[in-house]
ROBARO-11039 format. One line per field, with one value per atom (N, C-alpha, C): residue number from 1; x, y negated, z; residue in three letters; atom name. Coordinates in Angstrom, 3 decimals, always signed. Layout:
N
n	[NUM  ...]
c1	[X  ...]
c2	[Y  ...]
c3	[Z  ...]
res	[ALA  ...]
atom	[CA  ...]
END
This chain:
180
n	[1  1  1  2  2  2  3  3  3  4  4  4  5  5  5  6  6  6  7  7  7  8  8  8  9  9  9  10  10  10  11  11  11  12  12  12  13  13  13  14  14  14  15  15  15  16  16  16  17  17  17  18  18  18  19  19  19  20  20  20  21  21  21  22  22  22  23  23  23  24  24  24  25  25  25  26  26  26  27  27  27  28  28  28  29  29  29  30  30  30  31  31  31  32  32  32  33  33  33  34  34  34  35  35  35  36  36  36  37  37  37  38  38  38  39  39  39  40  40  40  41  41  41  42  42  42  43  43  43  44  44  44  45  45  45  46  46  46  47  47  47  48  48  48  49  49  49  50  50  50  51  51  51  52  52  52  53  53  53  54  54  54  55  55  55  56  56  56  57  57  57  58  58  58  59  59  59  60  60  60  61  61  61  62  62  62  63  63  63  64  64  64  65  65  65  66  66  66  67  67  67  68  68  68  69  69  69  70  70  70  71  71  71  72  72  72  73  73  73  74  74  74  75  75  75  76  76  76  77  77  77  78  78  78  79  79  79  80  80  80  81  81  81  82  82  82  83  83  83  84  84  84  85  85  85  86  86  86  87  87  87  88  88  88  89  89  89  90  90  90  91  91  91  92  92  92  93  93  93  94  94  94  95  95  95  96  96  96  97  97  97  98  98  98  99  99  99  100  100  100  101  101  101  102  102  102  103  103  103  104  104  104  105  105  105  106  106  106  107  107  107  108  108  108  109  109  109  110  110  110  111  111  111  112  112  112  113  113  113  114  114  114  115  115  115  116  116  116  117  117  117  118  118  118  119  119  119  120  120  120  121  121  121  122  122  122  123  123  123  124  124  124  125  125  125  126  126  126  127  127  127  128  128  128  129  129  129  130  130  130  131  131  131  132  132  132  133  133  133  134  134  134  135  135  135  136  136  136  137  137  137  138  138  138  139  139  139  140  140  140  141  141  141  142  142  142  143  143  143  144  144  144  145  145  145  146  146  146  147  147  147  148  148  148  149  149  149  150  150  150  151  151  151  152  152  152  153  153  153  154  154  154  155  155  155  156  156  156  157  157  157  158  158  158  159  159  159  160  160  160  161  161  161  162  162  162  163  163  163  164  164  164  165  165  165  166  166  166  167  167  167  168  168  168  169  169  169  170  170  170  171  171  171  172  172  172  173  173  173  174  174  174  175  175  175  176  176  176  177  177  177  178  178  178  179  179  179  180  180  180]
c1	[-119.975  -121.250  -122.139  -122.700  -123.243  -123.477  -123.255  -123.373  -124.660  -125.010  -126.210  -126.594  -125.878  -126.982  -127.337  -126.885  -127.066  -128.315  -128.805  -129.464  -131.110  -130.195  -131.898  -131.980  -130.791  -131.739  -132.723  -132.117  -132.279  -134.235  -133.523  -135.600  -136.389  -135.932  -136.873  -136.980  -136.080  -136.467  -137.005  -137.736  -138.097  -139.654  -139.867  -140.990  -141.524  -140.680  -140.998  -141.382  -140.917  -141.385  -142.252  -142.909  -143.994  -145.177  -144.696  -145.381  -146.700  -145.237  -145.747  -146.362  -146.533  -146.612  -147.890  -148.530  -149.663  -150.325  -149.902  -151.050  -151.172  -149.980  -150.219  -152.211  -151.122  -151.773  -153.444  -153.517  -154.764  -155.742  -154.933  -155.561  -157.076  -156.135  -157.271  -159.084  -158.408  -160.027  -160.669  -160.510  -161.060  -162.489  -163.411  -164.431  -165.103  -164.366  -163.849  -164.823  -163.881  -163.939  -164.974  -165.934  -167.261  -167.928  -168.400  -169.119  -168.919  -167.855  -167.256  -167.963  -167.813  -168.203  -169.567  -170.154  -172.092  -172.798  -173.294  -173.779  -173.764  -172.118  -172.121  -172.375  -172.266  -172.345  -174.236  -174.512  -175.939  -176.801  -176.143  -177.062  -176.581  -175.301  -174.900  -176.342  -176.162  -176.784  -178.404  -178.951  -180.067  -180.512  -179.759  -179.374  -179.658  -178.272  -179.138  -180.591  -180.719  -181.858  -183.281  -183.270  -184.233  -185.591  -185.179  -186.542  -187.445  -186.663  -187.507  -187.942  -188.810  -189.259  -188.796  -188.047  -187.209  -186.868  -186.368  -186.554  -185.516  -184.406  -183.787  -184.071  -183.144  -183.452  -181.906  -181.582  -180.575  -179.222  -179.277  -178.575  -179.087  -180.230  -180.879  -181.511  -182.028  -182.851  -184.021  -185.316  -185.956  -186.692  -186.133  -186.577  -187.581  -188.780  -190.020  -190.471  -190.708  -190.951  -189.832  -188.554  -187.537  -186.497  -186.581  -185.213  -183.925  -182.651  -181.961  -180.914  -180.801  -179.759  -177.688  -177.099  -175.827  -175.714  -174.598  -173.982  -172.791  -171.483  -170.403  -169.561  -169.666  -168.892  -168.792  -170.610  -170.904  -169.776  -169.472  -169.187  -167.495  -167.471  -166.096  -164.214  -165.161  -163.659  -162.102  -162.339  -161.267  -160.685  -161.257  -160.580  -160.162  -160.595  -160.219  -159.526  -159.045  -157.947  -157.311  -157.126  -155.912  -155.669  -156.515  -155.860  -155.016  -155.562  -154.166  -153.093  -153.550  -151.834  -150.975  -151.456  -151.084  -150.517  -150.902  -151.327  -149.537  -149.777  -148.872  -147.204  -147.302  -146.646  -145.232  -145.786  -145.296  -144.774  -143.097  -142.106  -142.216  -141.651  -141.388  -142.680  -143.096  -144.374  -145.256  -145.314  -145.488  -146.767  -146.452  -148.266  -149.212  -149.035  -149.797  -150.347  -149.969  -150.346  -150.183  -150.494  -150.687  -151.863  -152.319  -153.533  -154.543  -154.404  -154.538  -155.080  -154.300  -154.043  -154.645  -154.884  -155.584  -156.942  -157.773  -158.630  -159.137  -158.474  -158.633  -159.050  -158.509  -158.627  -159.325  -160.342  -161.162  -162.342  -162.351  -163.615  -164.189  -162.881  -163.618  -163.052  -163.116  -163.541  -165.566  -165.785  -166.516  -167.586  -167.080  -168.254  -168.674  -167.789  -166.765  -167.690  -167.408  -168.675  -170.540  -170.128  -171.771  -172.597  -171.462  -172.459  -172.519  -171.220  -171.664  -172.802  -172.827  -173.844  -175.258  -175.548  -176.446  -176.405  -175.453  -176.615  -176.163  -175.499  -176.728  -177.559  -178.072  -179.205  -180.132  -179.821  -180.164  -180.821  -179.453  -180.051  -180.843  -180.584  -181.963  -182.697  -183.309  -184.357  -185.315  -183.836  -184.423  -184.428  -183.373  -183.064  -183.133  -183.073  -183.558  -182.037  -182.176  -182.210  -180.254  -179.773  -178.190  -177.831  -178.429  -177.853  -176.665  -177.278  -175.779  -174.252  -174.696  -173.656  -172.585  -172.826  -173.262  -172.504  -173.231  -171.889  -171.127  -170.952  -170.015  -168.627  -168.762  -167.569  -167.021  -168.264  -167.759  -166.970  -167.462  -167.617  -165.119  -165.570  -164.066  -163.156  -163.987  -162.609  -162.641  -163.651  -163.728  -163.568  -163.566  -163.468  -162.148  -160.558  -159.906  -159.201  -159.269  -159.051  -159.332  -160.560  -160.710  -160.059  -159.994  -158.668  -157.630  -156.869  -155.305  -155.851  -157.035  -156.759  -157.089  -157.522  -157.752  -156.641  -156.241  -154.925  -153.837  -153.382  -153.575  -153.304  -154.447  -154.529  -154.600  -154.764  -154.403  -153.057  -152.095  -151.235  -150.548  -151.393  -151.174  -150.891  -152.195  -153.379  -151.612  -151.407  -150.639  -149.129  -148.661  -147.464  -146.754  -147.151  -146.139  -145.459  -144.019  -142.647  -142.992  -142.324  -142.411  -143.622  -142.812  -143.620  -144.284  -145.479  -145.394  -144.858  -144.107  -143.181  -141.876  -141.778  -140.419  -139.630  -140.269  -139.356  -138.641  -139.569  -139.012  -137.677  -138.264  -136.938  -135.684  -135.437  -134.577  -134.299  -134.336  -134.406  -134.265  -134.317  -133.689  -131.857  -132.102  -131.237  -129.562  -130.313  -129.564  -128.902  -129.698  -129.058  -128.099  -128.365  -127.469  -126.457  -125.682  -124.701  -124.176  -124.580  -124.643  -123.562  -124.577  -123.728  -121.998  -121.921  -120.876  -119.595]
c2	[+136.210  +136.230  +135.523  +134.867  +133.393  +133.576  +131.345  +131.562  +131.655  +131.205  +131.127  +129.766  +129.064  +127.231  +127.817  +128.465  +129.131  +129.966  +130.608  +132.183  +131.000  +130.393  +129.452  +128.234  +127.702  +127.132  +127.858  +129.061  +129.855  +130.016  +129.874  +130.914  +129.717  +128.613  +127.334  +126.752  +126.918  +126.452  +127.372  +128.886  +129.894  +129.795  +129.106  +128.770  +127.448  +126.477  +125.634  +125.695  +126.389  +127.300  +127.378  +129.086  +129.076  +128.335  +127.603  +126.428  +125.625  +125.501  +124.404  +125.120  +126.365  +127.678  +127.268  +127.669  +128.119  +127.020  +125.891  +124.438  +124.377  +124.636  +124.829  +125.430  +127.128  +128.082  +127.461  +127.399  +126.301  +125.843  +124.847  +123.547  +124.694  +125.875  +126.279  +127.088  +127.069  +127.070  +126.236  +125.429  +123.604  +123.878  +124.987  +124.519  +125.669  +126.301  +126.964  +126.297  +125.060  +124.208  +123.552  +123.185  +122.785  +123.890  +125.103  +125.813  +126.606  +125.720  +126.180  +125.735  +124.366  +123.122  +122.367  +122.803  +122.438  +123.223  +124.176  +124.495  +123.517  +123.586  +122.936  +121.360  +121.307  +119.718  +119.019  +119.895  +120.156  +120.502  +121.237  +121.885  +119.764  +119.659  +119.215  +117.321  +116.719  +116.129  +116.325  +117.571  +117.115  +117.860  +117.890  +117.201  +116.188  +115.047  +113.900  +113.416  +113.761  +113.503  +114.114  +114.572  +115.025  +114.618  +112.931  +112.532  +112.323  +112.471  +111.308  +113.645  +113.803  +114.715  +114.808  +115.920  +116.610  +118.161  +118.594  +119.616  +120.168  +121.047  +121.344  +123.110  +122.283  +123.356  +122.981  +124.009  +124.761  +123.267  +123.079  +121.181  +119.823  +119.832  +119.078  +119.161  +117.462  +117.082  +115.916  +116.816  +115.831  +115.257  +114.310  +113.174  +111.839  +111.960  +111.409  +111.642  +112.984  +113.194  +112.211  +112.279  +111.774  +112.695  +112.641  +114.904  +113.676  +114.248  +114.014  +114.708  +114.399  +115.912  +115.789  +116.759  +117.210  +117.106  +116.329  +117.045  +117.170  +117.857  +118.740  +117.187  +116.064  +114.335  +114.587  +114.764  +113.799  +115.003  +116.958  +117.265  +116.710  +115.988  +115.930  +117.348  +118.379  +119.132  +118.549  +117.698  +117.147  +116.514  +115.653  +115.526  +116.622  +117.523  +118.457  +119.136  +119.711  +119.865  +118.797  +117.282  +116.579  +116.582  +117.638  +116.843  +118.698  +119.925  +120.268  +120.516  +119.403  +119.586  +118.811  +117.407  +116.800  +117.812  +119.206  +120.129  +120.748  +121.037  +121.930  +121.264  +120.157  +119.497  +119.004  +119.065  +118.708  +118.957  +119.389  +120.332  +119.980  +121.622  +122.091  +122.406  +122.135  +122.592  +124.026  +124.617  +126.350  +126.890  +128.292  +128.639  +128.376  +128.164  +128.405  +126.712  +125.624  +123.921  +123.670  +124.325  +124.202  +124.588  +125.138  +126.397  +125.003  +124.388  +123.874  +122.452  +121.940  +120.442  +120.760  +122.007  +121.534  +121.758  +122.861  +122.504  +121.715  +120.994  +118.881  +118.864  +118.583  +117.696  +117.735  +119.176  +119.658  +119.020  +119.509  +119.264  +118.075  +117.231  +115.014  +114.761  +115.578  +115.193  +115.258  +117.089  +117.495  +116.192  +115.874  +115.287  +113.900  +113.311  +111.788  +111.579  +112.806  +112.537  +112.500  +113.407  +114.528  +112.416  +112.185  +110.767  +109.935  +109.983  +108.973  +109.108  +109.752  +110.821  +110.362  +110.941  +110.070  +108.986  +107.985  +106.301  +106.551  +106.506  +106.835  +106.929  +107.856  +108.225  +107.331  +106.521  +105.535  +104.159  +103.984  +102.833  +103.311  +104.617  +104.727  +104.900  +104.806  +105.004  +103.412  +102.794  +101.315  +100.364  +100.653  +99.535  +100.073  +100.603  +100.749  +100.580  +98.718  +97.593  +97.343  +98.201  +97.972  +99.252  +100.439  +101.433  +102.102  +101.214  +101.833  +101.177  +99.754  +99.392  +99.430  +99.606  +100.048  +102.065  +102.331  +104.084  +104.150  +103.850  +103.028  +101.677  +101.420  +100.427  +102.175  +102.616  +103.612  +104.785  +105.046  +106.454  +105.920  +104.570  +104.543  +103.824  +103.285  +102.965  +103.770  +103.914  +103.967  +105.489  +106.407  +107.774  +107.510  +107.270  +107.781  +106.862  +106.127  +105.465  +106.030  +107.271  +107.879  +109.051  +109.574  +110.781  +110.368  +108.843  +108.450  +108.653  +108.421  +108.204  +108.791  +109.430  +111.036  +111.958  +112.217  +112.860  +111.965  +110.770  +109.782  +109.955  +110.750  +110.597  +112.373  +113.204  +114.738  +114.673  +114.050  +114.729  +113.342  +112.919  +111.693  +112.728  +113.438  +114.199  +115.510  +115.922  +117.837  +117.116  +115.325  +115.061  +115.797  +115.501  +115.845  +114.822  +114.918  +113.406  +113.805  +115.137  +114.139  +113.866  +113.815  +113.635  +114.313  +114.131  +115.072  +114.529  +115.387  +116.327  +115.066  +114.315  +113.754  +114.477  +114.329  +115.164  +116.845  +117.655  +118.568  +118.456  +117.094  +116.357  +115.829  +115.298  +115.242  +116.482  +118.009  +119.042  +119.652  +119.441  +120.229  +119.688  +118.099  +117.278  +117.899  +118.070  +117.820  +119.561  +120.524  +121.718  +121.340  +121.424  +121.313  +120.470  +119.519  +118.717  +120.026  +121.033  +121.120  +122.366  +122.969  +123.997  +123.874  +122.752  +122.563  +121.970]
c3	[+34.689  +35.656  +36.215  +36.215  +36.271  +38.134  +37.689  +39.703  +39.411  +41.144  +41.876  +41.314  +41.003  +40.412  +39.329  +38.185  +36.594  +36.865  +37.849  +37.550  +37.449  +39.037  +39.403  +38.206  +37.732  +36.273  +35.133  +35.039  +34.000  +34.500  +35.054  +36.185  +36.395  +36.314  +36.480  +35.237  +34.125  +32.444  +31.800  +31.919  +32.029  +32.642  +33.555  +34.938  +33.610  +32.885  +32.081  +30.609  +30.217  +29.263  +28.718  +30.063  +29.692  +30.682  +31.323  +31.639  +30.248  +29.433  +28.125  +27.081  +26.740  +26.235  +26.573  +27.998  +28.589  +28.151  +28.221  +27.737  +26.757  +25.908  +24.062  +23.526  +24.471  +24.289  +24.871  +25.689  +26.808  +25.344  +24.481  +23.679  +22.635  +22.588  +21.509  +22.272  +23.626  +24.207  +24.953  +24.254  +25.369  +25.541  +24.900  +24.679  +26.385  +26.167  +27.105  +28.688  +28.900  +29.607  +29.244  +28.282  +28.407  +28.749  +28.272  +29.553  +30.396  +31.459  +32.102  +33.187  +33.092  +34.076  +33.279  +32.522  +31.980  +32.950  +33.816  +34.386  +35.943  +35.993  +37.852  +37.825  +36.312  +36.186  +35.903  +34.698  +35.583  +36.419  +37.354  +39.412  +40.368  +39.706  +40.254  +40.059  +38.656  +38.858  +38.795  +38.610  +39.334  +40.474  +41.201  +42.729  +42.942  +42.172  +42.367  +42.221  +41.107  +41.010  +41.355  +42.257  +43.203  +43.680  +44.188  +44.157  +43.210  +42.677  +40.399  +39.995  +39.960  +38.780  +37.877  +37.891  +37.005  +36.712  +35.688  +34.860  +34.043  +34.889  +32.932  +32.605  +31.414  +29.850  +29.770  +29.279  +29.057  +28.503  +27.687  +27.893  +28.418  +28.712  +28.507  +30.111  +30.421  +32.072  +31.305  +32.091  +31.269  +32.356  +32.548  +33.888  +33.540  +34.679  +33.996  +32.989  +32.271  +30.596  +29.912  +29.960  +29.133  +29.366  +27.502  +27.356  +27.044  +28.520  +27.745  +27.743  +27.007  +26.093  +26.720  +27.262  +28.187  +27.317  +26.014  +25.267  +25.618  +24.489  +25.532  +25.383  +24.503  +24.945  +27.124  +27.263  +28.993  +29.567  +29.495  +30.512  +30.701  +29.385  +28.950  +29.490  +28.756  +28.701  +28.172  +27.298  +27.346  +28.558  +30.058  +30.915  +31.788  +31.847  +32.260  +32.016  +30.564  +30.285  +29.998  +29.735  +30.313  +31.767  +32.982  +34.332  +34.156  +33.099  +32.907  +32.568  +32.301  +31.463  +32.337  +32.671  +33.561  +34.746  +35.474  +36.889  +35.875  +34.484  +34.525  +33.828  +33.763  +33.177  +34.237  +35.383  +36.712  +37.400  +37.837  +38.031  +39.108  +39.735  +41.038  +42.400  +41.039  +42.871  +42.241  +44.073  +43.971  +43.546  +43.576  +41.617  +42.619  +44.009  +45.153  +45.592  +45.095  +45.536  +44.576  +42.418  +41.591  +41.483  +41.953  +41.518  +42.466  +43.726  +44.600  +44.073  +43.165  +42.888  +41.672  +41.252  +39.872  +40.340  +41.449  +41.818  +42.239  +42.429  +44.036  +43.106  +41.658  +40.618  +40.201  +39.588  +38.817  +39.516  +41.066  +42.279  +41.853  +42.027  +41.880  +40.530  +39.731  +38.471  +37.909  +38.275  +37.880  +39.777  +39.928  +40.580  +40.191  +40.641  +40.070  +38.144  +37.776  +36.388  +36.285  +37.677  +37.430  +38.095  +38.493  +39.419  +38.957  +37.894  +36.646  +35.238  +35.265  +34.378  +34.774  +36.630  +36.776  +36.885  +36.847  +36.853  +35.630  +34.725  +33.692  +32.590  +33.723  +33.541  +33.850  +35.158  +36.223  +34.873  +34.516  +33.768  +33.260  +32.305  +30.680  +31.267  +32.452  +33.226  +33.324  +34.229  +34.594  +33.428  +32.132  +31.232  +29.931  +29.031  +27.615  +26.667  +27.179  +26.445  +26.629  +27.859  +28.267  +27.799  +27.711  +27.866  +26.849  +25.658  +25.264  +25.297  +26.099  +26.251  +27.312  +27.943  +29.755  +29.433  +28.667  +27.665  +27.481  +26.638  +26.267  +26.277  +27.255  +28.834  +29.249  +29.456  +30.552  +30.631  +28.969  +28.332  +27.986  +27.340  +26.836  +28.400  +28.749  +29.617  +31.991  +32.016  +33.380  +32.993  +32.216  +32.463  +32.768  +31.731  +31.201  +33.199  +33.257  +34.083  +35.486  +35.369  +36.472  +36.649  +35.194  +35.553  +36.257  +35.457  +36.486  +38.208  +38.536  +39.661  +40.450  +39.711  +40.552  +40.203  +39.548  +39.509  +41.074  +41.056  +41.196  +43.122  +43.876  +44.321  +44.809  +44.215  +44.028  +44.603  +44.040  +44.236  +45.513  +45.740  +46.826  +48.073  +47.846  +49.017  +49.227  +48.139  +48.134  +48.282  +48.646  +48.701  +47.536  +46.101  +44.909  +44.321  +44.662  +44.367  +42.991  +42.704  +41.009  +39.648  +38.901  +38.022  +36.190  +35.749  +34.592  +33.238  +32.777  +32.249  +31.927  +32.418  +33.278  +34.385  +34.911  +36.500  +35.163  +34.002  +33.603  +32.301  +31.798  +31.277  +32.199  +33.301  +34.793  +34.362  +34.525  +35.458  +34.415  +32.901  +32.130  +32.022  +31.520  +31.455  +32.016  +33.621  +34.713  +35.144  +34.117  +33.579  +32.766  +31.391  +30.357  +30.944  +31.775  +32.383  +33.379  +33.904  +34.810  +34.163  +32.684  +32.334  +30.844  +31.287  +30.906  +31.568]
res	[MET  MET  MET  LYS  LYS  LYS  THR  THR  THR  LYS  LYS  LYS  ASP  ASP  ASP  GLU  GLU  GLU  LYS  LYS  LYS  TYR  TYR  TYR  CYS  CYS  CYS  ASN  ASN  ASN  LYS  LYS  LYS  GLU  GLU  GLU  LEU  LEU  LEU  TYR  TYR  TYR  SER  SER  SER  ILE  ILE  ILE  PHE  PHE  PHE  ILE  ILE  ILE  ARG  ARG  ARG  TYR  TYR  TYR  ILE  ILE  ILE  SER  SER  SER  LEU  LEU  LEU  PHE  PHE  PHE  VAL  VAL  VAL  LEU  LEU  LEU  ALA  ALA  ALA  PHE  PHE  PHE  PHE  PHE  PHE  ILE  ILE  ILE  SER  SER  SER  PHE  PHE  PHE  LEU  LEU  LEU  ASP  ASP  ASP  ARG  ARG  ARG  LEU  LEU  LEU  PHE  PHE  PHE  LEU  LEU  LEU  MET  MET  MET  PRO  PRO  PRO  THR  THR  THR  LEU  LEU  LEU  PHE  PHE  PHE  ILE  ILE  ILE  VAL  VAL  VAL  ARG  ARG  ARG  PHE  PHE  PHE  LEU  LEU  LEU  LEU  LEU  LEU  LEU  LEU  LEU  PRO  PRO  PRO  LEU  LEU  LEU  PRO  PRO  PRO  SER  SER  SER  GLU  GLU  GLU  LEU  LEU  LEU  TYR  TYR  TYR  ALA  ALA  ALA  ARG  ARG  ARG  SER  SER  SER  ILE  ILE  ILE  ILE  ILE  ILE  VAL  VAL  VAL  LEU  LEU  LEU  SER  SER  SER  VAL  VAL  VAL  PRO  PRO  PRO  ILE  ILE  ILE  GLU  GLU  GLU  ILE  ILE  ILE  ILE  ILE  ILE  ARG  ARG  ARG  ALA  ALA  ALA  CYS  CYS  CYS  VAL  VAL  VAL  ALA  ALA  ALA  PRO  PRO  PRO  SER  SER  SER  ALA  ALA  ALA  PHE  PHE  PHE  TYR  TYR  TYR  PHE  PHE  PHE  LEU  LEU  LEU  LEU  LEU  LEU  ALA  ALA  ALA  LEU  LEU  LEU  ASN  ASN  ASN  LEU  LEU  LEU  THR  THR  THR  THR  THR  THR  PHE  PHE  PHE  GLY  GLY  GLY  ILE  ILE  ILE  SER  SER  SER  ILE  ILE  ILE  LYS  LYS  LYS  ARG  ARG  ARG  ARG  ARG  ARG  LEU  LEU  LEU  LEU  LEU  LEU  CYS  CYS  CYS  LEU  LEU  LEU  LEU  LEU  LEU  LEU  LEU  LEU  SER  SER  SER  TRP  TRP  TRP  PHE  PHE  PHE  LEU  LEU  LEU  PHE  PHE  PHE  LEU  LEU  LEU  LEU  LEU  LEU  ALA  ALA  ALA  ASN  ASN  ASN  SER  SER  SER  ILE  ILE  ILE  ARG  ARG  ARG  ILE  ILE  ILE  TYR  TYR  TYR  GLY  GLY  GLY  LEU  LEU  LEU  ILE  ILE  ILE  MET  MET  MET  VAL  VAL  VAL  LEU  LEU  LEU  LEU  LEU  LEU  LEU  LEU  LEU  ASN  ASN  ASN  PHE  PHE  PHE  ASN  ASN  ASN  TYR  TYR  TYR  PHE  PHE  PHE  ASP  ASP  ASP  ILE  ILE  ILE  ILE  ILE  ILE  HIS  HIS  HIS  TYR  TYR  TYR  ILE  ILE  ILE  ILE  ILE  ILE  TRP  TRP  TRP  HIS  HIS  HIS  PHE  PHE  PHE  PHE  PHE  PHE  SER  SER  SER  ALA  ALA  ALA  VAL  VAL  VAL  LEU  LEU  LEU  VAL  VAL  VAL  PHE  PHE  PHE  PHE  PHE  PHE  ILE  ILE  ILE  TRP  TRP  TRP  VAL  VAL  VAL  PHE  PHE  PHE  THR  THR  THR  ILE  ILE  ILE  ASN  ASN  ASN  THR  THR  THR  LEU  LEU  LEU  HIS  HIS  HIS  ILE  ILE  ILE  LYS  LYS  LYS  ASN  ASN  ASN  TYR  TYR  TYR  PRO  PRO  PRO  VAL  VAL  VAL  VAL  VAL  VAL  SER  SER  SER  ASP  ASP  ASP  PHE  PHE  PHE  ILE  ILE  ILE  TYR  TYR  TYR  ILE  ILE  ILE  LYS  LYS  LYS  ASN  ASN  ASN  CYS  CYS  CYS  LEU  LEU  LEU  LYS  LYS  LYS  LYS  LYS  LYS  SER  SER  SER  ARG  ARG  ARG]
atom	[N  CA  C  N  CA  C  N  CA  C  N  CA  C  N  CA  C  N  CA  C  N  CA  C  N  CA  C  N  CA  C  N  CA  C  N  CA  C  N  CA  C  N  CA  C  N  CA  C  N  CA  C  N  CA  C  N  CA  C  N  CA  C  N  CA  C  N  CA  C  N  CA  C  N  CA  C  N  CA  C  N  CA  C  N  CA  C  N  CA  C  N  CA  C  N  CA  C  N  CA  C  N  CA  C  N  CA  C  N  CA  C  N  CA  C  N  CA  C  N  CA  C  N  CA  C  N  CA  C  N  CA  C  N  CA  C  N  CA  C  N  CA  C  N  CA  C  N  CA  C  N  CA  C  N  CA  C  N  CA  C  N  CA  C  N  CA  C  N  CA  C  N  CA  C  N  CA  C  N  CA  C  N  CA  C  N  CA  C  N  CA  C  N  CA  C  N  CA  C  N  CA  C  N  CA  C  N  CA  C  N  CA  C  N  CA  C  N  CA  C  N  CA  C  N  CA  C  N  CA  C  N  CA  C  N  CA  C  N  CA  C  N  CA  C  N  CA  C  N  CA  C  N  CA  C  N  CA  C  N  CA  C  N  CA  C  N  CA  C  N  CA  C  N  CA  C  N  CA  C  N  CA  C  N  CA  C  N  CA  C  N  CA  C  N  CA  C  N  CA  C  N  CA  C  N  CA  C  N  CA  C  N  CA  C  N  CA  C  N  CA  C  N  CA  C  N  CA  C  N  CA  C  N  CA  C  N  CA  C  N  CA  C  N  CA  C  N  CA  C  N  CA  C  N  CA  C  N  CA  C  N  CA  C  N  CA  C  N  CA  C  N  CA  C  N  CA  C  N  CA  C  N  CA  C  N  CA  C  N  CA  C  N  CA  C  N  CA  C  N  CA  C  N  CA  C  N  CA  C  N  CA  C  N  CA  C  N  CA  C  N  CA  C  N  CA  C  N  CA  C  N  CA  C  N  CA  C  N  CA  C  N  CA  C  N  CA  C  N  CA  C  N  CA  C  N  CA  C  N  CA  C  N  CA  C  N  CA  C  N  CA  C  N  CA  C  N  CA  C  N  CA  C  N  CA  C  N  CA  C  N  CA  C  N  CA  C  N  CA  C  N  CA  C  N  CA  C  N  CA  C  N  CA  C  N  CA  C  N  CA  C  N  CA  C  N  CA  C  N  CA  C  N  CA  C  N  CA  C  N  CA  C  N  CA  C  N  CA  C  N  CA  C  N  CA  C  N  CA  C  N  CA  C  N  CA  C  N  CA  C  N  CA  C  N  CA  C  N  CA  C  N  CA  C  N  CA  C  N  CA  C  N  CA  C  N  CA  C  N  CA  C  N  CA  C  N  CA  C  N  CA  C  N  CA  C  N  CA  C  N  CA  C  N  CA  C  N  CA  C]
END
């Protein structure tokens, strides 16, 4: 007969397995994140551009007669997926708190990403010469740092003490020790 600790350990190991399998399966649907966050991104950017004459057309915003296409990389579905991965690979979070953490981190990234796009549009409109270099720096450096800070802010706000992957690994290691 299994002890209470063994039953709890098995239940948590099953939870870890489900979370990582879910993460693997969801990787095949990353384009869904692009579609999910495209329209909110466009609407927030359009709202920020309200003082200027602008229009929305499919994936484009026309500002002062300058068409700007918002491509998949602009929406950053991989950043949303990375926030999902950080969420799903963190041990010891209830489903309710996990969902709250995911929604908060996605919301914060959506706002920050929309402000980033707005800022780049303003650079494009004000001084086209520096657009490429500013865009490159922001895309390659700022986005990764932004995801990191959003994750840190989210886990601190929700008082989550565990670390992605590491906490799962430590828990599995401890379960294996107990089973011997």
